[in-house]
Structures are given as C-alpha cells and as structure tokens.
N, C-alpha and C positions, 0 to 999 in steps of 0.2 A: 595305660598312659601309655603317653606317644611323645616322644621330644622332636621338635624339628628347629633347624638354627631360623633366625627371623636375617633374610636377606638386607633387609637395608642398615642395622646396628648388628655390626662383628661383635660377634663375644656372647650375643644376647639368641637366648630361646626361650619355644612358648612351650610349655607343658599339656596336654592336651588329657584331663584327668575323667575319668566314668565311674560314680562310685552307687554300686549297687548295694541297695538295703531290705532283708527279709523283713517286712514290718507281722505282728501281729496283735491283733487287736480285739474288742468285746463288744459284743452290741449290749446295746443297753434301748429300750427292756429286751429281753430275750434271752442276756446271757451266753450267745453263738459265738464261738472261736471264729474269726477273718482273717487268713494269709495271704500278703501279696506281696508284691516285689516292686518297689521305690528306684528310678532312678536317676541319678544327679550329675548332671556337666560341668566339667567347671575346666576354664583356660585360667592360665598361669604366667606369664612373661620375666625370668629371672635370668642373673646374668651368668654363662659358665665358663665364662673367660673362655680361651682362643687355644688351639692348640694344631698346628700346620702338618703332622708327624701321621702315618696311616699303620695303625693296630694291626695286628696276625696274631692269629692263638690258636693252641692245638685243641684247645677246647670244641667238642664238636659240637656244645649248645651255642656255644659266644655266635656274635652277629658275624658276616664275611668282611673279611678285611676292607678297610673304608678312612675315610677320615675316623681320625676322634671324637665322638660324640660325649657329650659326659651324659651320665644317669639320672634320670630324674629315681626321688625315693620322695614316698609320702606317708608319713606319719599322724595317722586319725583316733581320735578318741570314740567312744560308743555318739550315736549322733541323739539330739533330747527333742521328745514327741512335743512338739507345740501345738499344734491342734492334728484334729482327724473331724472329716465330714463323710457322713451316705448318701449318696444322692441318687436320684432315678438317672436314668442314663440320657433321657429329653430335655435335664435339667444340668447345660452344661456349663462347669464351673471357671475351666479356662478352653483355649482351642488349640493347645499343643498336643493332638491327635494323631502324632507321628509316630511311623511305623518305627520298631527298633529290634536290632539285632543281641539276642542276648546270649552269651556265649554257654557254650554245654556245661560248665566248668559251675557255672549259678543255678540254670535249671536242675542240677541233682543236689543243691539241696534243700530242694524240692519235694513232699511226697510226691504231688500230683505236679504235673509241669503246667505252671503258669498260662492264665486263659488271657491272651493279648487279642482276641477280637470284640464286638461290639456285647455286652450284655447287660441286661435289666437293671442294675446297681454298679455304681464306680466310687470306689474308699478313694478321697484322698486326702493324702496325708502331708504335713509341713513339719521338716524337720532341721533342727538347726545341727552345722557339723562343724567343730573344731579342727582344722587340720596344720600342720607343717611341711612344706611341698621346698623340696633343697636339690639341687644337682651337684652333682659330682666327678669328679674327677680323677683317674687315678693320675699318680704323678709318683717321681724322685725322691727320696729325700737324701742329706747328706748326712752319713754316720760316720764321724772315728774312726779306724781301724787301727788294732795294735798290733803289733809283730806281724806287719806288711810292711814288705819292701817293694818299691818301685824297681825296676828293671836299669839299670843304666846306661845300657850296651847302645850304640847307635845301630840305627838298621845297616844292615850291610851289605856291601858294594853301592853305597848313595853317589850315585851321579846324576846329571840334570835332566839324566830320559829315566830313571831309576823312580815307581811311582813310591815309593816309600817316604822319597823326598818332595817328593810333591804333596804328597797326601800331608806333610809333618806340616809344611808350611799355611794350609786350609784351616783358617778360624773355629773352632766347633761352634756346633748353632744349639747352645743351652737352651734361647728363649723356645725353640721349635717343640722341646723336650719339656718345659715347665711353663705353664700357664701362669700371666702376671699374675701379682700378689691378688692386688682388686682391679674391678674395671671400673674406668672414668666415666666419667657422665657423657651419654651421649649427646652430640651436638644437636639433635632434635630439639631435646629437654631445654638446651642451653639457652636458645633462642626465645621459649618461653615463658621464660623465671624474670 
C-alpha cells in the first residue's frame, strides 16, 4: 500500500493498493493442477484529516521524521473465484500485457518462480474481492487522572524578558495535535450537487 496526500483537497489522501493472489486451478479434462499469480491494483480516496505536527520516533523501523501522514489499513476476506479460462497465447482476451515487478515476499510463496514471460497458454481468472480500506491517525486522548496535582508555583523570576512569562502567554496549538472530528465536504463536490 502507498498513501499520498491529494494536493487540491486538504485532509484527503489516495491509497494505492496492490493485491497479489496465489490461484490454484484444475484443468478439465485431464485433471492437471495449475498454479498462478493474479495481480489487482485498486486506488481509493479517503478523508484522513489534517495534522500540522512533525513526528519523531525512536523506532528504527519507523519512517523518517516528517509531516504526520495517516496510516492505511486494508481488511480483506478471501476472494471469490468468479471465472477461469485457459487460452492459447495467440488468443488474447485483453490488452493488459504490462510487465510487473513482483516482490520477493510474493515469489517465495510459490514452489517455483512465477513465469512472467510469453508462454504457450494463459490462465485468465476473474476474482471478486470484498475489502474495507481505512485511514488511521495517532491522536491524543484526554483521560481524567486522580491523585494528580498540578503545580501551583509560578515561574520564578518572571520579568518581561523572562522566557517563562513569554511562553505562558502563547496559546497552546491544540488543533495541530488533534485532527478535526470530521472532514467537511470538499468545495469541489459542492459545486457538482
């Protein structure tokens, strides 16, 4: 999955998802087992809110510090096989003969590496996929604390040049740390209604 901000709609993001399916079929007549790889790309656009803070992490696996982007998550059930067809390679069913880069983690799922070059026969599979795509964003929660006391002392030596006094006058930017409760309808869509 890859998440990118939509530049003309603040708070909205595109999620590009690539599904990889290991498909096992059986020929008739003959009863030969055929194993193949199906690839499906999907793009969705969702509201992910806005965040104006930069995030830093001690986790070495985390992304480098940058603008707070939402995290995409996809839940998918097993696909439903709707149709399968074996054809000769000269009988082209569709024109989607694009070369694809298959991640190593996918090729390891097969006993033999998938053949991506031209072959004598092709297996075409139509699958039905139900999935839920959502964006998640870390946020702060306000939880009441008991047996906790707030210091009542003033910052010592508070003068007009004192940094504590100056900092105390600055309003805390709450909206930068908490995304809005909901995204309003983009102006682009209001004109279409």
